[in-house]
DOSE-329794 format. One line per field, with one value per atom (N, C-alpha, C): residue number from 1; residue in three letters; chain; atom name; x, y, z. Coordinates in nm, 4 decimals. Example, Ala and Ser with C-alpha at 12.3 -4.5 7.8 and 13.67 -1.06 7.14 Angstrom:
BEGIN
num	1	1	1	2	2	2
residuo	ala	ala	ala	ser	ser	ser
cadena	A	A	A	A	A	A
atomo	N	CA	C	N	CA	C
px	1.3190	1.2300	1.3200	1.2850	1.3670	1.2900
py	-0.5690	-0.4500	-0.3300	-0.2250	-0.1060	0.0030
pz	0.7800	0.7800	0.7800	0.7080	0.7140	0.7870
//
This chain:
BEGIN
num	1	1	1	2	2	2	3	3	3	4	4	4	5	5	5	6	6	6	7	7	7	8	8	8	9	9	9	10	10	10	11	11	11	12	12	12	13	13	13	14	14	14	15	15	15	16	16	16	17	17	17	18	18	18	19	19	19	20	20	20	21	21	21	22	22	22	23	23	23	24	24	24	25	25	25	26	26	26	27	27	27	28	28	28	29	29	29	30	30	30	31	31	31	32	32	32	33	33	33	34	34	34	35	35	35	36	36	36	37	37	37	38	38	38	39	39	39	40	40	40	41	41	41	42	42	42	43	43	43	44	44	44	45	45	45	46	46	46	47	47	47	48	48	48	49	49	49	50	50	50	51	51	51	52	52	52	53	53	53	54	54	54	55	55	55	56	56	56	57	57	57	58	58	58	59	59	59	60	60	60	61	61	61	62	62	62	63	63	63	64	64	64	65	65	65	66	66	66	67	67	67	68	68	68	69	69	69	70	70	70	71	71	71	72	72	72	73	73	73	74	74	74	75	75	75	76	76	76	77	77	77	78	78	78	79	79	79	80	80	80	81	81	81	82	82	82	83	83	83	84	84	84	85	85	85	86	86	86	87	87	87	88	88	88	89	89	89	90	90	90	91	91	91	92	92	92	93	93	93	94	94	94	95	95	95	96	96	96	97	97	97	98	98	98	99	99	99	100	100	100	101	101	101	102	102	102	103	103	103	104	104	104	105	105	105	106	106	106	107	107	107	108	108	108	109	109	109	110	110	110	111	111	111	112	112	112	113	113	113	114	114	114	115	115	115	116	116	116	117	117	117	118	118	118	119	119	119	120	120	120	121	121	121	122	122	122	123	123	123	124	124	124	125	125	125	126	126	126	127	127	127	128	128	128	129	129	129	130	130	130	131	131	131	132	132	132	133	133	133	134	134	134	135	135	135	136	136	136	137	137	137	138	138	138	139	139	139	140	140	140	141	141	141	142	142	142	143	143	143	144	144	144	145	145	145	146	146	146	147	147	147	148	148	148	149	149	149	150	150	150	151	151	151	152	152	152	153	153	153
residuo	met	met	met	thr	thr	thr	glu	glu	glu	ile	ile	ile	lys	lys	lys	pro	pro	pro	ser	ser	ser	arg	arg	arg	arg	arg	arg	gln	gln	gln	val	val	val	val	val	val	arg	arg	arg	ala	ala	ala	gly	gly	gly	ala	ala	ala	trp	trp	trp	thr	thr	thr	val	val	val	pro	pro	pro	ala	ala	ala	ile	ile	ile	ala	ala	ala	val	val	val	ala	ala	ala	val	val	val	ala	ala	ala	ala	ala	ala	pro	pro	pro	ala	ala	ala	phe	phe	phe	ala	ala	ala	thr	thr	thr	ser	ser	ser	gly	gly	gly	ala	ala	ala	asp	asp	asp	leu	leu	leu	arg	arg	arg	pro	pro	pro	ser	ser	ser	thr	thr	thr	ile	ile	ile	thr	thr	thr	ser	ser	ser	ala	ala	ala	ser	ser	ser	arg	arg	arg	thr	thr	thr	gly	gly	gly	gln	gln	gln	gly	gly	gly	asn	asn	asn	thr	thr	thr	pro	pro	pro	thr	thr	thr	leu	leu	leu	thr	thr	thr	val	val	val	val	val	val	ile	ile	ile	his	his	his	ile	ile	ile	glu	glu	glu	asn	asn	asn	gly	gly	gly	gly	gly	gly	thr	thr	thr	ser	ser	ser	glu	glu	glu	thr	thr	thr	thr	thr	thr	gly	gly	gly	leu	leu	leu	asn	asn	asn	val	val	val	ser	ser	ser	phe	phe	phe	ser	ser	ser	ala	ala	ala	pro	pro	pro	ser	ser	ser	leu	leu	leu	ser	ser	ser	thr	thr	thr	ser	ser	ser	gln	gln	gln	pro	pro	pro	pro	pro	pro	leu	leu	leu	gln	gln	gln	asn	asn	asn	gly	gly	gly	trp	trp	trp	ser	ser	ser	leu	leu	leu	val	val	val	ser	ser	ser	ala	ala	ala	thr	thr	thr	ile	ile	ile	thr	thr	thr	thr	thr	thr	val	val	val	val	val	val	tyr	tyr	tyr	lys	lys	lys	ala	ala	ala	pro	pro	pro	ala	ala	ala	gln	gln	gln	tyr	tyr	tyr	ala	ala	ala	ala	ala	ala	gly	gly	gly	thr	thr	thr	phe	phe	phe	gln	gln	gln	asp	asp	asp	leu	leu	leu	thr	thr	thr	phe	phe	phe	val	val	val	leu	leu	leu	asn	asn	asn	arg	arg	arg	thr	thr	thr	ala	ala	ala	asn	asn	asn	gly	gly	gly	thr	thr	thr	gly	gly	gly	asp	asp	asp	leu	leu	leu	val	val	val	val	val	val	gly	gly	gly	phe	phe	phe	asn	asn	asn	thr	thr	thr	ser	ser	ser	pro	pro	pro	gly	gly	gly	ile	ile	ile	ser	ser	ser	asp	asp	asp	ser	ser	ser	glu	glu	glu	thr	thr	thr	lys	lys	lys	ser	ser	ser	phe	phe	phe	thr	thr	thr
cadena	A	A	A	A	A	A	A	A	A	A	A	A	A	A	A	A	A	A	A	A	A	A	A	A	A	A	A	A	A	A	A	A	A	A	A	A	A	A	A	A	A	A	A	A	A	A	A	A	A	A	A	A	A	A	A	A	A	A	A	A	A	A	A	A	A	A	A	A	A	A	A	A	A	A	A	A	A	A	A	A	A	A	A	A	A	A	A	A	A	A	A	A	A	A	A	A	A	A	A	A	A	A	A	A	A	A	A	A	A	A	A	A	A	A	A	A	A	A	A	A	A	A	A	A	A	A	A	A	A	A	A	A	A	A	A	A	A	A	A	A	A	A	A	A	A	A	A	A	A	A	A	A	A	A	A	A	A	A	A	A	A	A	A	A	A	A	A	A	A	A	A	A	A	A	A	A	A	A	A	A	A	A	A	A	A	A	A	A	A	A	A	A	A	A	A	A	A	A	A	A	A	A	A	A	A	A	A	A	A	A	A	A	A	A	A	A	A	A	A	A	A	A	A	A	A	A	A	A	A	A	A	A	A	A	A	A	A	A	A	A	A	A	A	A	A	A	A	A	A	A	A	A	A	A	A	A	A	A	A	A	A	A	A	A	A	A	A	A	A	A	A	A	A	A	A	A	A	A	A	A	A	A	A	A	A	A	A	A	A	A	A	A	A	A	A	A	A	A	A	A	A	A	A	A	A	A	A	A	A	A	A	A	A	A	A	A	A	A	A	A	A	A	A	A	A	A	A	A	A	A	A	A	A	A	A	A	A	A	A	A	A	A	A	A	A	A	A	A	A	A	A	A	A	A	A	A	A	A	A	A	A	A	A	A	A	A	A	A	A	A	A	A	A	A	A	A	A	A	A	A	A	A	A	A	A	A	A	A	A	A	A	A	A	A	A	A	A	A	A	A	A	A	A	A	A	A	A	A	A	A	A	A	A	A	A	A	A	A	A	A	A	A	A	A	A	A	A	A	A	A	A	A	A	A	A	A	A	A	A	A	A	A	A	A	A	A	A	A	A	A	A	A	A	A	A	A	A	A	A
atomo	N	CA	C	N	CA	C	N	CA	C	N	CA	C	N	CA	C	N	CA	C	N	CA	C	N	CA	C	N	CA	C	N	CA	C	N	CA	C	N	CA	C	N	CA	C	N	CA	C	N	CA	C	N	CA	C	N	CA	C	N	CA	C	N	CA	C	N	CA	C	N	CA	C	N	CA	C	N	CA	C	N	CA	C	N	CA	C	N	CA	C	N	CA	C	N	CA	C	N	CA	C	N	CA	C	N	CA	C	N	CA	C	N	CA	C	N	CA	C	N	CA	C	N	CA	C	N	CA	C	N	CA	C	N	CA	C	N	CA	C	N	CA	C	N	CA	C	N	CA	C	N	CA	C	N	CA	C	N	CA	C	N	CA	C	N	CA	C	N	CA	C	N	CA	C	N	CA	C	N	CA	C	N	CA	C	N	CA	C	N	CA	C	N	CA	C	N	CA	C	N	CA	C	N	CA	C	N	CA	C	N	CA	C	N	CA	C	N	CA	C	N	CA	C	N	CA	C	N	CA	C	N	CA	C	N	CA	C	N	CA	C	N	CA	C	N	CA	C	N	CA	C	N	CA	C	N	CA	C	N	CA	C	N	CA	C	N	CA	C	N	CA	C	N	CA	C	N	CA	C	N	CA	C	N	CA	C	N	CA	C	N	CA	C	N	CA	C	N	CA	C	N	CA	C	N	CA	C	N	CA	C	N	CA	C	N	CA	C	N	CA	C	N	CA	C	N	CA	C	N	CA	C	N	CA	C	N	CA	C	N	CA	C	N	CA	C	N	CA	C	N	CA	C	N	CA	C	N	CA	C	N	CA	C	N	CA	C	N	CA	C	N	CA	C	N	CA	C	N	CA	C	N	CA	C	N	CA	C	N	CA	C	N	CA	C	N	CA	C	N	CA	C	N	CA	C	N	CA	C	N	CA	C	N	CA	C	N	CA	C	N	CA	C	N	CA	C	N	CA	C	N	CA	C	N	CA	C	N	CA	C	N	CA	C	N	CA	C	N	CA	C	N	CA	C	N	CA	C	N	CA	C	N	CA	C	N	CA	C	N	CA	C	N	CA	C	N	CA	C	N	CA	C	N	CA	C	N	CA	C	N	CA	C	N	CA	C	N	CA	C	N	CA	C	N	CA	C	N	CA	C	N	CA	C	N	CA	C	N	CA	C	N	CA	C	N	CA	C	N	CA	C	N	CA	C
px	-7.7574	-7.6962	-7.6151	-7.6145	-7.5821	-7.4296	-7.3536	-7.2255	-7.1902	-7.0999	-7.1040	-6.9474	-6.9601	-6.8212	-6.7856	-6.6471	-6.6488	-6.6147	-6.6623	-6.6140	-6.4651	-6.4222	-6.2944	-6.2468	-6.3549	-6.3413	-6.3249	-6.3926	-6.3738	-6.2558	-6.1908	-6.0755	-5.9421	-5.9842	-5.8808	-5.8830	-6.0009	-5.9955	-5.9196	-5.9768	-5.9132	-5.7331	-5.7127	-5.5615	-5.4750	-5.5487	-5.4962	-5.4494	-5.5470	-5.5209	-5.4331	-5.4662	-5.3478	-5.1863	-5.1398	-5.0292	-4.9590	-4.9908	-4.9348	-4.9271	-5.0544	-5.0356	-4.9302	-4.8849	-4.7575	-4.6477	-4.6279	-4.4961	-4.4746	-4.5737	-4.5328	-4.5050	-4.5625	-4.5422	-4.3953	-4.3618	-4.2284	-4.1115	-4.1453	-4.0408	-4.0517	-4.1141	-4.0999	-4.0171	-3.9473	-3.8532	-3.6902	-3.7174	-3.5695	-3.5596	-3.6810	-3.6577	-3.6552	-3.7218	-3.6983	-3.5522	-3.4640	-3.3561	-3.2337	-3.2785	-3.1906	-3.1088	-3.1464	-3.0808	-2.9413	-2.8793	-2.7295	-2.6789	-2.5311	-2.4659	-2.3199	-2.2307	-2.0987	-1.9953	-2.0653	-1.9810	-1.8344	-1.8040	-1.7023	-1.5754	-1.6173	-1.5251	-1.4221	-1.2937	-1.1923	-1.0744	-0.9412	-0.8445	-0.7244	-0.7105	-0.6232	-0.4511	-0.4417	-0.3167	-0.3027	-0.2153	-0.1976	-0.0481	0.0239	0.1594	0.2074	0.3159	0.3659	0.4328	0.3837	0.4751	0.5180	0.5791	0.5996	0.7364	0.7824	0.9418	0.9514	1.0270	1.0593	0.9344	0.9082	0.7890	0.6770	0.6680	0.5590	0.4901	0.4915	0.4345	0.2824	0.2728	0.1461	0.1060	0.0117	-0.0431	-0.1268	-0.0812	-0.1307	-0.2189	-0.3645	-0.4170	-0.5296	-0.5114	-0.6055	-0.7040	-0.8385	-0.9481	-1.0460	-1.1125	-1.2042	-1.3395	-1.4348	-1.5540	-1.6745	-1.7485	-1.8002	-1.9773	-2.0522	-2.2020	-2.2640	-2.2420	-2.3030	-2.4639	-2.5011	-2.6811	-2.7600	-2.8840	-2.9803	-3.0492	-2.9739	-3.0389	-2.8925	-2.9133	-2.8102	-2.7916	-2.6511	-2.6160	-2.6787	-2.7168	-2.7384	-2.6617	-2.6142	-2.5252	-2.3708	-2.3360	-2.1996	-2.0931	-2.0250	-1.9193	-1.8149	-1.6825	-1.5690	-1.4840	-1.4603	-1.4073	-1.2349	-1.1523	-1.0022	-0.9576	-0.9185	-0.9023	-0.7598	-0.6393	-0.5461	-0.4491	-0.3408	-0.2787	-0.2095	-0.1846	-0.1164	-0.1807	-0.2948	-0.3464	-0.3451	-0.3337	-0.3405	-0.4676	-0.5196	-0.6289	-0.6686	-0.5221	-0.5391	-0.5190	-0.6185	-0.6291	-0.6920	-0.6467	-0.7150	-0.8769	-0.9180	-1.0687	-1.1366	-1.0825	-1.1233	-1.0091	-1.0902	-0.9824	-1.0685	-1.0076	-1.1024	-1.2797	-1.2844	-1.4165	-1.4722	-1.4131	-1.4796	-1.4451	-1.5529	-1.5291	-1.5166	-1.4451	-1.3694	-1.4852	-1.5415	-1.6542	-1.6052	-1.4926	-1.4188	-1.2964	-1.2046	-1.0599	-1.0223	-0.9960	-0.9409	-0.7949	-0.7489	-0.6159	-0.6252	-0.7513	-0.7406	-0.8297	-0.9257	-1.0171	-1.0466	-1.0715	-1.0972	-1.1807	-1.2970	-1.4270	-1.4447	-1.4562	-1.4908	-1.6247	-1.7081	-1.8440	-1.8291	-1.8732	-1.8969	-1.9742	-1.9186	-1.9538	-2.1072	-2.0895	-2.2362	-2.2245	-2.3629	-2.3845	-2.3450	-2.3155	-2.2808	-2.4233	-2.4253	-2.5213	-2.5196	-2.6366	-2.6051	-2.5346	-2.4343	-2.3239	-2.2277	-2.2117	-2.0791	-1.9805	-1.8630	-1.7351	-1.6264	-1.5302	-1.4256	-1.3384	-1.2034	-1.0747	-1.0354	-1.0102	-0.9695	-0.8481	-0.7852	-0.6412	-0.6743	-0.6594	-0.6321	-0.5098	-0.4732	-0.3458	-0.3944	-0.3719	-0.3977	-0.2559	-0.2918	-0.1769	-0.1474	-0.0185	0.0030	0.0754	0.0933	0.1754	0.2801	0.3044	0.4258	0.4115	0.5043	0.5531	0.5563	0.5086	0.5147	0.4284	0.4384	0.3607	0.2170	0.1183	0.0404	-0.1156	-0.1822	-0.3327	-0.4246	-0.4884	-0.5873	-0.7139	-0.8229	-0.9254	-1.0096	-1.0585	-1.1532	-1.3008	-1.3805	-1.5077	-1.5859	-1.6752	-1.7804	-1.9243	-1.9918	-2.1075	-2.2215	-2.3544	-2.4503	-2.5571	-2.6441	-2.7869	-2.8761	-2.9494	-2.9764	-2.8966	-2.7930	-2.7101	-2.6362	-2.6236	-2.5525	-2.4103	-2.3318	-2.1968	-2.1007	-1.9826	-1.8938	-1.7565	-1.6481	-1.5013	-1.4225	-1.2901	-1.1720	-1.0535	-0.9661	-0.8693	-0.7200	-0.6103	-0.5030	-0.3916	-0.2743	-0.1570	-0.1007	0.0110	0.0783	0.2222	0.3137	0.4618	0.5328
py	4.2484	4.1606	4.2102	4.1474	4.1617	4.1284	4.2473	4.2159	4.1985	4.0623	4.0354	4.1123	4.1855	4.2083	4.1864	4.1239	4.0615	4.1929	4.1817	4.2983	4.3021	4.4067	4.3984	4.3227	4.2766	4.1859	4.0337	4.0028	3.8832	3.8461	3.9610	3.9749	3.9499	4.0297	3.9951	3.8709	3.8272	3.6842	3.5884	3.5742	3.4799	3.4984	3.6013	3.6553	3.5980	3.6062	3.5394	3.3986	3.3158	3.1778	3.1427	3.2404	3.2328	3.2346	3.3516	3.3647	3.2420	3.1665	3.0764	2.9567	2.9328	2.8268	2.8472	2.9860	2.9873	2.9677	3.0181	2.9922	2.8600	2.7721	2.6260	2.5566	2.5748	2.5714	2.5888	2.7103	2.7494	2.6752	2.6758	2.6015	2.4681	2.3791	2.2494	2.1832	2.2715	2.2030	2.2058	2.2879	2.3218	2.1914	2.1597	2.0590	1.9091	1.9244	1.7950	1.7422	1.8269	1.8487	1.8265	1.8540	1.8532	1.7311	1.6173	1.4991	1.4874	1.5661	1.5729	1.5972	1.5458	1.5463	1.5425	1.6677	1.6571	1.6563	1.6195	1.5878	1.5302	1.4200	1.3397	1.4183	1.5564	1.5999	1.6781	1.6159	1.6793	1.6899	1.7709	1.7984	1.6686	1.6070	1.5223	1.5394	1.6448	1.6916	1.8503	1.9227	2.0576	2.0811	2.1339	2.1472	2.2509	2.3211	2.4269	2.3447	2.3980	2.3279	2.4507	2.4109	2.5325	2.5812	2.6792	2.7088	2.8572	2.9478	3.0738	3.1845	3.1775	3.2965	3.2113	3.0941	3.0287	2.9370	2.9972	2.9048	2.8826	2.7639	2.6816	2.6322	2.5784	2.5207	2.3996	2.3245	2.1622	2.1001	2.0854	2.0497	1.9608	1.8447	1.7222	1.7132	1.6833	1.6794	1.5715	1.5134	1.3976	1.4610	1.4521	1.4781	1.3751	1.3301	1.2399	1.2862	1.2469	1.2519	1.1554	1.1968	1.0532	1.0457	1.1341	1.1671	1.0537	1.1297	1.0140	1.0917	1.1975	1.2519	1.3229	1.3475	1.4364	1.5653	1.6274	1.7299	1.8614	1.9550	2.0678	2.1586	2.2385	2.3588	2.3381	2.2148	2.2044	2.2746	2.3758	2.4544	2.4241	2.4420	2.4107	2.5574	2.5950	2.7317	2.7281	2.7683	2.7658	2.8956	2.9272	3.0403	3.0209	3.0871	3.0943	3.2606	3.2720	3.3844	3.3784	3.4824	3.4922	3.4421	3.4149	3.3658	3.4446	3.3676	3.4605	3.4545	3.5747	3.6007	3.5287	3.4970	3.4200	3.2594	3.1591	3.0452	2.9942	2.8442	2.7512	2.7703	2.7790	2.8220	2.6383	2.5560	2.3847	2.3395	2.2659	2.1835	2.0459	1.9283	1.8147	1.8166	1.8875	1.9101	2.0249	2.0733	2.1671	2.2916	2.4130	2.5430	2.6366	2.7121	2.8440	2.9394	2.9703	3.0902	3.2034	3.2125	3.3390	3.3179	3.4139	3.4205	3.5545	3.5451	3.6918	3.6509	3.7402	3.7386	3.6490	3.6125	3.5412	3.4080	3.4254	3.3109	3.2452	3.1283	3.0904	2.9902	2.9856	2.9064	2.8291	2.6815	2.6005	2.5677	2.5109	2.4714	2.3433	2.2257	2.0941	2.0829	1.9796	1.9626	1.9229	1.8569	1.7491	1.6934	1.6790	1.6451	1.5260	1.5165	1.3872	1.3224	1.2227	1.0861	1.0550	1.0275	0.9691	0.8754	0.8633	0.7492	0.7733	0.8815	0.8703	0.9748	0.9545	1.0071	1.0194	1.1348	1.1355	1.2062	1.1387	1.2458	1.3210	1.4396	1.5539	1.6268	1.6619	1.7340	1.8789	1.9883	2.1100	2.1793	2.2509	2.3358	2.4884	2.5462	2.6679	2.7547	2.8691	2.9481	3.0577	3.1022	3.1843	3.2730	3.4189	3.5454	3.5322	3.4331	3.4246	3.2822	3.2504	3.1114	3.0763	3.1565	3.1316	3.0218	3.0306	2.8996	2.9695	2.9056	2.9226	2.8464	2.8989	2.8048	2.7936	2.6959	2.6871	2.6551	2.7166	2.6977	2.6275	2.5071	2.4603	2.4460	2.5298	2.5342	2.4316	2.3342	2.2726	2.3204	2.3393	2.4289	2.3975	2.3657	2.3343	2.4109	2.3965	2.4537	2.3236	2.3811	2.5051	2.5339	2.5783	2.6417	2.5133	2.3891	2.2995	2.3548	2.3252	2.4042	2.3190	2.2640	2.2279	2.2994	2.3163	2.3587	2.3098	2.3116	2.2485	2.3320	2.3492	2.4047	2.3179	2.3468	2.2848	2.3625	2.3419	2.4133	2.3562	2.4541	2.3979	2.4843	2.3773	2.4678	2.4019
pz	1.8040	1.8612	1.9941	2.1165	2.2232	2.2421	2.2868	2.3191	2.4505	2.5070	2.6345	2.6664	2.7635	2.8238	2.9690	3.0078	3.1297	3.2375	3.3301	3.4248	3.4752	3.5195	3.5925	3.6744	3.7719	3.8637	3.8050	3.6960	3.6394	3.5735	3.5192	3.4572	3.5708	3.6711	3.7628	3.8273	3.8464	3.9037	3.8113	3.6623	3.5805	3.5752	3.5905	3.5597	3.7005	3.8305	3.9275	3.9221	3.8610	3.7955	3.6774	3.6115	3.4880	3.5129	3.5749	3.6001	3.6612	3.8101	3.8340	3.7548	3.6719	3.5621	3.4705	3.4299	3.3405	3.3808	3.5341	3.6078	3.6212	3.6374	3.6646	3.5202	3.4375	3.2996	3.2422	3.2795	3.2378	3.3283	3.4582	3.5433	3.5228	3.4585	3.4763	3.4038	3.2676	3.1688	3.2713	3.3359	3.4107	3.5225	3.5841	3.6636	3.6051	3.4675	3.3771	3.3417	3.3518	3.3044	3.4026	3.5221	3.6605	3.6784	3.6064	3.6285	3.5800	3.5200	3.4671	3.6211	3.6496	3.7453	3.7157	3.7436	3.7025	3.8014	3.9342	4.0532	4.0562	3.9624	3.9636	3.8602	3.8185	3.6930	3.7709	3.7135	3.7986	3.7190	3.7763	3.6918	3.7128	3.6293	3.6238	3.6496	3.5455	3.5736	3.5306	3.5618	3.4820	3.4903	3.3853	3.3868	3.2991	3.3359	3.2220	3.1311	2.9623	2.8679	2.7921	2.6873	2.5899	2.6362	2.5320	2.5964	2.5208	2.5927	2.5322	2.5299	2.3810	2.3400	2.3409	2.3495	2.3410	2.4763	2.5842	2.6959	2.6786	2.7312	2.7311	2.8634	2.8682	3.0257	2.9590	2.9671	2.9407	3.0445	3.0401	3.1206	3.0901	3.1639	3.1592	3.2142	3.1938	3.2859	3.2587	3.3590	3.3411	3.3748	3.2675	3.2587	3.2679	3.3955	3.4021	3.4404	3.3647	3.3992	3.4971	3.5904	3.6868	3.7403	3.6505	3.6773	3.5713	3.5870	3.5172	3.3902	3.3183	3.2194	3.1397	3.0296	2.9404	2.9913	2.9667	3.0121	2.9179	2.9597	2.8418	2.8301	2.7579	2.7622	2.8425	2.8231	2.8947	2.8633	2.9497	2.9061	3.0271	2.9876	3.0803	3.0518	3.1894	3.1726	3.2703	3.2124	3.2976	3.3184	3.4432	3.4936	3.5620	3.5007	3.5514	3.5183	3.5783	3.5661	3.4308	3.3713	3.2376	3.1149	3.1030	2.9828	2.8648	2.7481	2.6363	2.5723	2.5018	2.4367	2.3056	2.2745	2.1561	2.1796	2.1717	2.2037	2.0661	2.0845	1.9460	1.9482	1.8182	1.8116	1.8732	1.8233	1.8510	1.9388	2.0515	2.0990	2.1373	2.1015	2.1242	2.0582	1.9710	1.9104	1.9752	2.0974	2.1981	2.1224	2.1301	2.0497	2.1610	2.1125	2.2176	2.2119	2.3422	2.3550	2.3943	2.4728	2.4973	2.5662	2.5271	2.6075	2.6387	2.7566	2.8294	2.8839	2.9395	3.0070	3.1707	3.1920	3.3172	3.2902	3.1972	3.1865	3.0465	3.0094	2.8691	2.8651	2.7890	2.8135	2.6687	2.6644	2.5750	2.5712	2.4806	2.4888	2.4100	2.4850	2.4277	2.2843	2.2137	2.0814	2.0911	2.1878	2.1958	2.3709	2.3751	2.5257	2.5679	2.7030	2.7623	2.8289	2.7936	2.8184	2.9592	3.0267	3.1769	3.1679	3.2527	3.2681	3.1969	3.1152	3.0387	3.0956	3.0149	3.0988	2.9740	2.9818	2.8866	2.9593	2.9073	2.9572	2.8248	2.8857	2.7683	2.8067	2.6925	2.7323	2.6464	2.7382	2.6664	2.6675	2.5772	2.5891	2.5761	2.6630	2.6892	2.6336	2.5718	2.5405	2.6505	2.6735	2.7913	2.7283	2.8107	2.7821	2.8474	2.9738	3.0661	3.1179	3.1663	3.1756	3.3256	3.4194	3.5444	3.6228	3.7507	3.8376	3.9009	3.9237	3.9836	4.0176	4.0197	4.0350	3.9455	3.8838	3.7701	3.8311	3.7887	3.8405	3.7354	3.7181	3.6141	3.6625	3.5710	3.6190	3.5094	3.5609	3.4653	3.4989	3.3951	3.4217	3.2865	3.3434	3.2390	3.2585	3.1795	3.1955	3.2726	3.3513	3.4343	3.5169	3.5102	3.6335	3.7264	3.6748	3.7506	3.7243	3.8507	3.8251	3.9268	3.8666	3.9665	3.9259	4.0314	4.0175	4.0779	4.0259	4.1165	4.1070	4.1906	4.1755	4.2115	4.1208	4.1133	4.0955	4.1717	4.1491	4.0369	3.9643	3.8482	3.8818	3.8407	3.8744	3.7595
//
């Protein structure tokens, strides 16, 4: 029986066509989910709440998917001075992803369908009750993001 072996030139020529085809196949899902649009998402209010040893920051946000497809991997991050690393594990069904002294991140319990919106209230624990700026970031996969800054007194 005669064994057929491809030449190096044939292997290289086949590889030159295979790599771009794989790259296009991998990139296609990202383009397919790019119809989510969080542009109208805003901070409705941010105010210092709590007293004494339990200062908090109450934040009301409006999240709206004005796009043509469902969001994927939706997270919301809160950045402000004097945040506590001890935050509630669940708020409005959103689960805590991480908490540092400057940033707290929550993950959505479900994704937002095209054309849907929700107003949410988050109460963030703080270590001091001073004033400052709050930055709220809204982001999804594959890398669609928006942020807004609001001062609180």
